[in-house]
N, C-alpha and C positions, 0 to 999 in steps of 0.2 A: 519533545511536547512543548509547545508555546502557551502562556497563560491565556486563558480564556475568559474574559470579562463579559458580563450579560449583555451589556451592550454592544461587543463582536460579536456576540450569540445572534440577537435581535437582529441586526443589522444583515448578517449573513445569512440568515431563513424567514425574514419576515416577507419576501416574494415566493420563496418557494413551498413555504408554510402557511403562507396569509394571516401571518399573526401581526395584531392590533395589541396596543397599550392600554389597558383601562383605567391604573393606577399609579400613572407618572413611571417618572424613570430614577425611584428611589433607590434599587439598589443595582444600577446599572454599572456602577463601579465595584461591586463583588462578584471575586473570581470564583468560574467553573471549576472544581476542580475533581469532577468524576465523569467518566462516558457513561456511567450507569442512569438510569432513570427511576424514581420511583411513584408510587400511586401510595397516598398516605391515605388508606382508608382506616387502618386501625390508629394511626397516631388523632384521628377525628375522635375516634370513639374514648379516647383519654389514655389510650396504652402507647408509652413513648418508650420504653425501656431499650427499643433495639431502634428507632425512629432515625432513618440517615436523612437527615434534613440537609447534610452539604449538598446534595444531588437536587437537578431540578425537578419539583416537584408537578405531576401533573394530576389535574383536577377531573375526571369524567362524570360520567352519568350519574354510576353510582354513587359516588362522594357527595355529587351537587345534589341529588336527590334526598341520600342522607342528611344534608344537613338542614332543607329544605322542610322535612319531616318532623325535625326536633322541636320543641317546645323553645319560644324564645330566651328562656334563661340556660339550657341546655345548650343552644346553638350558640349563645356567647360564651360561654365556659369554654365549649369545643373550641371556637378558631381563635380564642384569647392563647389558649394553650399552645396550641398549633404555630403562631406567628410568636410567638416568645422565644421560637427556634431562630437561630441566624440563618434562614432559608434563602437560595440564589435569585431565584425567581421560581414562578407558580404559571402554568399555562393550563387555561381551560379549554375542554375540547368540544367540540361539535356546535361551538358559539351558545352555549348556556349563560345562563344570567346567574352568577352565584349570588346568595344573599346580600343585602345591603352591609351587613357588618361585615364581611366576607372581607368587602371593598373598602372600607374606612377601616377597619384595624391593619388592612395590609398598608395604608397611606399611612398610618401612625405610626411603623415601625418600618416604612420607608423598605419597602417590597415589591419589587414589580409585578403585575397580574398583566399575562398576556390571552389571548384568545384568538382562537381558532376554528373555520369551520369544518378540518378533519377530524373524525372518529379519533378515538383511543389509540384504536388499531392501528390504523395508518400512521395516526402521529409517531408513537411511537417507535415503529418499522423506521420511517423516514429519520428521525432522530437520532436513532439508534445507530444508522448506518454513517451520519454527519459524524457524531462526537466518536465514534469508534475511528475515524479517520483523524480526526482532529488530536487524539489522546495516543494513537499510533505509536508506538516507540520508533525514533528514528535517528538515521545516523547520517552525515556525508562523507564520502569516498571520493577522491583522486581519479579517476577515469573517465571513460567514455562508454553510454550506453547505446548498445543500437540492435533495432528490432531485425533478425534476420532470418527468414522466412518462417517470421510468428515467433521466433523464439528471441528471448531477450538476452545477448552476450553483453556483458561488461569485460570492457579490456583495463587492466591497471597495468603499471609499470613504473619506473622513474620516470622525472620529468625528463620529455625532450625525445622518449624512445621510438615516438612516432605514433602513439596512439591514435591524434587525432588527424592523424593521416590514411588510417587502416579506416576509423569512421568515416571521412569523407570519401573513400575508394568503395566502401560498402554502396555508401548515399549515391553513388553515381551508376555503382551496378542494380540499382533498386530497390536497397533495402534503404527503413526509415530511422532518423537519428532520432534519439530521445534526450541524451543530454551528453556535453563535452565537456571536458576539464571538469566540472564539478557534479557530482550523481548523488540526489539528494533521496535516500530509500529509508522506506518505512514499512513495518513489521504488521500485516495486517492480518485478520482472522485465520485460522486456522495455519501459521506458520508461512504464510504467502510475503514475498518482498517485493514491494513497489516502486520503481525507480523511477525519479522524473527530475527536470533540470531547474536552477533556480531560476527567479522570476528575472532577473538581469539578465543572466547567460541565455535565457530560452531560443532555441534553432539556431543558435549563433556558435561559430568555430571560430580557434584561433590556431591558424598553420602558420608557423614560423617561416618567416621570407615574405610572406602575403600579408598578413595581420587573419581583422575581423572578418569573418565571410557568413553572410547572411545565407543559410541554408534554404528554407522557406521563399526566399525572392530567387535565388537561384534555381533551384530543383523544382520548385511549386511543392502542390501542398501536400501530394504522394509522398515526399523524401521526409518528413518528419510526424510525430505523435506526440501527445502529452504526457503520457505516461507507458509502462509496459513492466511486467511482471520479470523479474529480475530471476534465471535461469542457470546462468552458467557463468563463471569467469576465466576468462582466459589473460594471465598473467604473463605478459611481455617480458622477455630476459634477453642479455647479450648472451651470444653461446660460447658456452663454456666447457672446452674440451673433459676437462676434471669431473665434470659433472657427471652423472648418471641418469642420462634423459629415459623417461618411458617410452619403449618399443614397440610394445603389444597392444597396450591400452585394457591390458586383465585387470590392473591394479589400477583403481579409477580415484585419482586425488579430490579431496572433499576440503572445502574452507567453510568456516561458519560466519555468517552475519546477525547481528541480532537474536542470537541462539537458534539461527537455523542456518541448516547444512545444505550446500547448495555444490554442484560438480565445479572442480579448477582442473585446470589445462595450463600447465605449465609450457609456454611454446619458445622454444630460443630463437632469435631472428638473427641473419646475417643479410648484408648486400645482395641481393638478389632474389631473395627467399621470397614467394609469393604468399605472403601471409593474409592479404582478403581471401585468395581463394580456401585456403587451411581454414581463415574463422567461416566460411561457409559450410566447408564438410563440419565443422565441430558443430553446427547447429543443427545439421541432418544426421549427424551421427546422434546428438539428444534426442531428435524425433524420434528416430527407429527405437531410443531405450524407452522413450516415454509409450513406447505402442510394445513394449515386450521384445524388442529384436535387440539384443548385445552382441554385435559382429566380432569383437575380441572373443567374447566365450564362446560363438558357434567356431570361431576356426580353431579354438583351443580343444573343442570337444570332436573335431574332426579328427584333429593332428593325434589326439590319445586313441581315437577310436580305431585310426591307421594302424596305431603300432601297436596295438592290443589284436589287430587283427591280423595274424599273423599267415594264417590260412590262404587266406585270397592271393591268386595269381595275380602275376603282374598281367596287364593288355596293352601290348604297345600300337595303342592305336594311335595311329599320326604320329608314330615315332619320330619319324622324318616327314616334312611338311610337302604331301602329294597333292594337296590341292591348288 
């Protein structure tokens, strides 16, 4: 997570949420440190024992009407108490006009006040989505991420093993590049991993002996996408005769990224091996498993049933090829 200042928050949302600043840029250098939002109803009544002041504060119809209905003395007391905390910023919904004391006290304490025409429910939904994305745990992994048949497949392995070449071959076959060389991964809600490219390398690949390749310019807009859910990791390795590679697929490999488990396929490679087609099969296998079909387990069950069913007679249909 990068530090998020109130200024960045305002600039990145002012058009989308139609934000306007009504109390200056007083707290623009303050940091927003939480993705959660807060409606300070109880804090305005004077109960601040559990006031989460470090969050972005939302003043909706309820809070605004409560302040207006207070006596002048009670209103000033409530507002002074509210702004005595180090609040990052306040957003007033539905273009409501807060009391004059509210704005003057905000300027006194150098706390920015924003207004929006959105309802409180709409604003909190949109802002929660934005803040969840900004505060999502993230990591950078050396690899290539490609959308293969709608499945996000990330290729990893040592430098120079051929990750970019496989990704380029998949793009040529009609699949879509997300990122090459560096994959930024963020863990979103419900354990979803989203991969994207760095801003500098976006839609570009480095092919040894050729140089930098602009995938979008060469293959068109169909060959790229901005981000993709990461669903399978394919780890490329040189063939090692002493290694015991999975032969049936019954024992599925697992890797953990940012606390989320995803399938891991260790793929040995050697000259002449068609890794691109195998990568397509890995993606299709994953689609089958998502839909409740596991070919390896099905085959294993058939084999066990066949071995247990000793009474079944053998019928030599087409024992020889008579067609």
